[in-house]
C-alpha positions as protocol buffer text, in pm:
chain_id: "A"
residue {
  index: 1
  type: UNK
  ca { x: 1126 y: 14100 z: 17931 }
}
residue {
  index: 2
  type: UNK
  ca { x: 1042 y: 14445 z: 18034 }
}
residue {
  index: 3
  type: UNK
  ca { x: 739 y: 14608 z: 18001 }
}
residue {
  index: 4
  type: UNK
  ca { x: 598 y: 14616 z: 17617 }
}
residue {
  index: 5
  type: UNK
  ca { x: 890 y: 14388 z: 17519 }
}
residue {
  index: 6
  type: UNK
  ca { x: 657 y: 14223 z: 17270 }
}
residue {
  index: 7
  type: UNK
  ca { x: 391 y: 14438 z: 17271 }
}
residue {
  index: 8
  type: UNK
  ca { x: 494 y: 14496 z: 16854 }
}
residue {
  index: 9
  type: UNK
  ca { x: 338 y: 14171 z: 16802 }
}
residue {
  index: 10
  type: UNK
  ca { x: -32 y: 14299 z: 16922 }
}
residue {
  index: 11
  type: UNK
  ca { x: -277 y: 14529 z: 16793 }
}
residue {
  index: 12
  type: UNK
  ca { x: -529 y: 14741 z: 17079 }
}
residue {
  index: 13
  type: UNK
  ca { x: -836 y: 14676 z: 16909 }
}
residue {
  index: 14
  type: UNK
  ca { x: -1212 y: 14681 z: 17010 }
}
residue {
  index: 15
  type: UNK
  ca { x: -1327 y: 14362 z: 17027 }
}
residue {
  index: 16
  type: UNK
  ca { x: -1716 y: 14269 z: 17106 }
}
residue {
  index: 17
  type: UNK
  ca { x: -1830 y: 13952 z: 17093 }
}
residue {
  index: 18
  type: UNK
  ca { x: -2232 y: 13837 z: 17015 }
}
residue {
  index: 19
  type: UNK
  ca { x: -2297 y: 13480 z: 17167 }
}
residue {
  index: 20
  type: UNK
  ca { x: -2593 y: 13346 z: 16842 }
}
residue {
  index: 21
  type: UNK
  ca { x: -2612 y: 12953 z: 17060 }
}
residue {
  index: 22
  type: UNK
  ca { x: -2948 y: 13011 z: 17036 }
}
residue {
  index: 23
  type: UNK
  ca { x: -2962 y: 13161 z: 16707 }
}
residue {
  index: 24
  type: UNK
  ca { x: -3160 y: 13462 z: 16784 }
}
residue {
  index: 25
  type: UNK
  ca { x: -2953 y: 13649 z: 16518 }
}
residue {
  index: 26
  type: UNK
  ca { x: -2921 y: 13630 z: 16128 }
}
residue {
  index: 27
  type: UNK
  ca { x: -2495 y: 13632 z: 16070 }
}
residue {
  index: 28
  type: UNK
  ca { x: -2537 y: 13883 z: 15770 }
}
residue {
  index: 29
  type: UNK
  ca { x: -2779 y: 14117 z: 15920 }
}
residue {
  index: 30
  type: UNK
  ca { x: -2533 y: 14143 z: 16210 }
}
residue {
  index: 31
  type: UNK
  ca { x: -2243 y: 14186 z: 15990 }
}
residue {
  index: 32
  type: UNK
  ca { x: -2421 y: 14466 z: 15804 }
}
residue {
  index: 33
  type: UNK
  ca { x: -2498 y: 14633 z: 16124 }
}
residue {
  index: 34
  type: UNK
  ca { x: -2175 y: 14629 z: 16268 }
}
residue {
  index: 35
  type: UNK
  ca { x: -2020 y: 14753 z: 15899 }
}
residue {
  index: 36
  type: UNK
  ca { x: -2268 y: 15060 z: 15886 }
}
residue {
  index: 37
  type: UNK
  ca { x: -2218 y: 15156 z: 16203 }
}
residue {
  index: 38
  type: UNK
  ca { x: -1854 y: 15151 z: 16162 }
}
residue {
  index: 39
  type: UNK
  ca { x: -1700 y: 14839 z: 16267 }
}
residue {
  index: 40
  type: UNK
  ca { x: -1325 y: 14709 z: 16129 }
}
residue {
  index: 41
  type: UNK
  ca { x: -1397 y: 14383 z: 16082 }
}
residue {
  index: 42
  type: UNK
  ca { x: -1639 y: 14081 z: 16150 }
}
residue {
  index: 43
  type: UNK
  ca { x: -1557 y: 13719 z: 16238 }
}
residue {
  index: 44
  type: UNK
  ca { x: -1879 y: 13436 z: 16254 }
}
residue {
  index: 45
  type: UNK
  ca { x: -1751 y: 13089 z: 16415 }
}
residue {
  index: 46
  type: UNK
  ca { x: -1962 y: 12896 z: 16516 }
}
residue {
  index: 47
  type: UNK
  ca { x: -2218 y: 13058 z: 16714 }
}
residue {
  index: 48
  type: UNK
  ca { x: -2001 y: 13389 z: 16817 }
}
residue {
  index: 49
  type: UNK
  ca { x: -1978 y: 13676 z: 16622 }
}
residue {
  index: 50
  type: UNK
  ca { x: -1707 y: 13856 z: 16705 }
}
residue {
  index: 51
  type: UNK
  ca { x: -1681 y: 14206 z: 16569 }
}
residue {
  index: 52
  type: UNK
  ca { x: -1368 y: 14438 z: 16575 }
}
residue {
  index: 53
  type: UNK
  ca { x: -1352 y: 14835 z: 16585 }
}
residue {
  index: 54
  type: UNK
  ca { x: -1026 y: 15086 z: 16586 }
}
residue {
  index: 55
  type: UNK
  ca { x: -1040 y: 15205 z: 16957 }
}
residue {
  index: 56
  type: UNK
  ca { x: -1132 y: 15506 z: 16888 }
}
residue {
  index: 57
  type: UNK
  ca { x: -1480 y: 15432 z: 16735 }
}
residue {
  index: 58
  type: UNK
  ca { x: -1500 y: 15147 z: 16993 }
}
residue {
  index: 59
  type: UNK
  ca { x: -1754 y: 15370 z: 17204 }
}
residue {
  index: 60
  type: UNK
  ca { x: -1970 y: 15460 z: 16905 }
}
residue {
  index: 61
  type: UNK
  ca { x: -1976 y: 15095 z: 16778 }
}
residue {
  index: 62
  type: UNK
  ca { x: -2131 y: 14977 z: 17110 }
}
residue {
  index: 63
  type: UNK
  ca { x: -2368 y: 15264 z: 17166 }
}
residue {
  index: 64
  type: UNK
  ca { x: -2464 y: 15174 z: 16761 }
}
residue {
  index: 65
  type: UNK
  ca { x: -2538 y: 14818 z: 16819 }
}
residue {
  index: 66
  type: UNK
  ca { x: -2725 y: 14833 z: 17182 }
}
residue {
  index: 67
  type: UNK
  ca { x: -3003 y: 14605 z: 16974 }
}
residue {
  index: 68
  type: UNK
  ca { x: -2778 y: 14335 z: 17023 }
}
residue {
  index: 69
  type: UNK
  ca { x: -2661 y: 14125 z: 17391 }
}
residue {
  index: 70
  type: UNK
  ca { x: -2290 y: 14143 z: 17383 }
}
residue {
  index: 71
  type: UNK
  ca { x: -2055 y: 13835 z: 17629 }
}
residue {
  index: 72
  type: UNK
  ca { x: -1744 y: 14090 z: 17602 }
}
residue {
  index: 73
  type: UNK
  ca { x: -1702 y: 14441 z: 17478 }
}
residue {
  index: 74
  type: UNK
  ca { x: -1359 y: 14581 z: 17571 }
}
residue {
  index: 75
  type: UNK
  ca { x: -1034 y: 14719 z: 17435 }
}
residue {
  index: 76
  type: UNK
  ca { x: -776 y: 14467 z: 17388 }
}
residue {
  index: 77
  type: UNK
  ca { x: -455 y: 14370 z: 17258 }
}
residue {
  index: 78
  type: UNK
  ca { x: -534 y: 14141 z: 16972 }
}
residue {
  index: 79
  type: UNK
  ca { x: -237 y: 13894 z: 16861 }
}
residue {
  index: 80
  type: UNK
  ca { x: -133 y: 13960 z: 16489 }
}
residue {
  index: 81
  type: UNK
  ca { x: -61 y: 13603 z: 16446 }
}
residue {
  index: 82
  type: UNK
  ca { x: -127 y: 13279 z: 16688 }
}
residue {
  index: 83
  type: UNK
  ca { x: 115 y: 12982 z: 16751 }
}
residue {
  index: 84
  type: UNK
  ca { x: -20 y: 12674 z: 16776 }
}
residue {
  index: 85
  type: UNK
  ca { x: 224 y: 12457 z: 17092 }
}
residue {
  index: 86
  type: UNK
  ca { x: 179 y: 12107 z: 17001 }
}
residue {
  index: 87
  type: UNK
  ca { x: 396 y: 11968 z: 17307 }
}
residue {
  index: 88
  type: UNK
  ca { x: 172 y: 11839 z: 17590 }
}
residue {
  index: 89
  type: UNK
  ca { x: 492 y: 11949 z: 17827 }
}
residue {
  index: 90
  type: UNK
  ca { x: 439 y: 12275 z: 17665 }
}
residue {
  index: 91
  type: UNK
  ca { x: 71 y: 12281 z: 17682 }
}
residue {
  index: 92
  type: UNK
  ca { x: 105 y: 12310 z: 18074 }
}
residue {
  index: 93
  type: UNK
  ca { x: 389 y: 12496 z: 18136 }
}
residue {
  index: 94
  type: UNK
  ca { x: 162 y: 12789 z: 17921 }
}
residue {
  index: 95
  type: UNK
  ca { x: -182 y: 12647 z: 18163 }
}
residue {
  index: 96
  type: UNK
  ca { x: 53 y: 12671 z: 18453 }
}
residue {
  index: 97
  type: UNK
  ca { x: 257 y: 13071 z: 18369 }
}
residue {
  index: 98
  type: UNK
  ca { x: -118 y: 13191 z: 18326 }
}
residue {
  index: 99
  type: UNK
  ca { x: -239 y: 13063 z: 18626 }
}
residue {
  index: 100
  type: UNK
  ca { x: 36 y: 13238 z: 18824 }
}
residue {
  index: 101
  type: UNK
  ca { x: -56 y: 13567 z: 18627 }
}
residue {
  index: 102
  type: UNK
  ca { x: -423 y: 13514 z: 18719 }
}
residue {
  index: 103
  type: UNK
  ca { x: -399 y: 13492 z: 19087 }
}
residue {
  index: 104
  type: UNK
  ca { x: -111 y: 13746 z: 19099 }
}
residue {
  index: 105
  type: UNK
  ca { x: -330 y: 14056 z: 19189 }
}
residue {
  index: 106
  type: UNK
  ca { x: -117 y: 14328 z: 19018 }
}
residue {
  index: 107
  type: UNK
  ca { x: -205 y: 14158 z: 18675 }
}
residue {
  index: 108
  type: UNK
  ca { x: -497 y: 14321 z: 18559 }
}
residue {
  index: 109
  type: UNK
  ca { x: -516 y: 14169 z: 18184 }
}
residue {
  index: 110
  type: UNK
  ca { x: -366 y: 13894 z: 18008 }
}
residue {
  index: 111
  type: UNK
  ca { x: -298 y: 13882 z: 17673 }
}
residue {
  index: 112
  type: UNK
  ca { x: -121 y: 13593 z: 17481 }
}
residue {
  index: 113
  type: UNK
  ca { x: -98 y: 13446 z: 17123 }
}
residue {
  index: 114
  type: UNK
  ca { x: -96 y: 13061 z: 17190 }
}
residue {
  index: 115
  type: UNK
  ca { x: -374 y: 12892 z: 17001 }
}
residue {
  index: 116
  type: UNK
  ca { x: -591 y: 12699 z: 17194 }
}
């Protein structure tokens, strides 16, 4: 495909990830802090909090949540939906494709909608 041929399937968003493995933070508190400073969405899964922002609000939200330690905080292309691979052969092929792209010096980021 050509550059950007599947970009319609992704949304550009700020993504902030907080690891709460040590349970230092209360979920409700983090969520309220995030929403109060302009976050677009909040997800809690196991011990990981993920905060989504509009790209234009990203820097303000990061600055306002500086009391938290982020595992990552960057603008990403987030899939609008995910696809689950059922076949072991397809999973191996997808892993191989991602490995090849990661080894390519010209590739800066890899965004996919594979539900691992």
